[in-house]
N, C-alpha and C positions, 0 to 999 in steps of 0.2 A: 219234471216236477210240475204240478198244477196247484192252483189255489182257487177257491170259489170266489166269484165276483160279488159286487155289492147287491146285485139282484137276488142273491142267495141269502142275504141277511148279514153278510160280513161287514163289519165296521171298518172305516178307513183307519189305518194306523201303520206303525213301523214294521210290524211283523207281517203285514199284508204287502206293503210296498217294497220292502227290501229284496225279497226273492224276485219280484218282477223287474226291478231295476238291475240287479246283479246277474240275473239269469243263470242258466236257462230255466225259465218258468213261464207258464202261460196261465191266463185267467179263463176258467170255464166252470160250468156247473159240474158237480161231482155227485154221482148217484151211489146208492148202496152197492149196486152191481160193479161200478168202477172200483169202489173200495175193496170188494171181494177179490179183485185181481191185482191189488197193489203189492209190491215187495215190502213197503214200509209205509206207515201212517204216522204223521206228527201233528199234534194239536198244540196250537200256540196262542198266547195272548200276552199283552204287555205286562200285567202284574205278575203272572206266573211263569213267563218264559215259555219253553217248549218241553213237551213230554212225548214219549212214544206211546202209541195206542194199539190196542188189539181189537179187531172186529169179531164179534161173537154172533152166533145164530143167524148167519146169512148164507143162503145157498148160492153158489157161484153159477 
């Protein structure tokens, strides 16, 4: 599992820190190409929690 870092515009918060603390998770930039090769994508924020996502219109 990976999560984008602060340099990618991610705000510090519980949904960012928890996977890094509990692992296995690394912090790195995530490109559209990376997303095209993922088995699953989850979008998370504190007010809304987490939802599954589908990537559309990207050539692998």
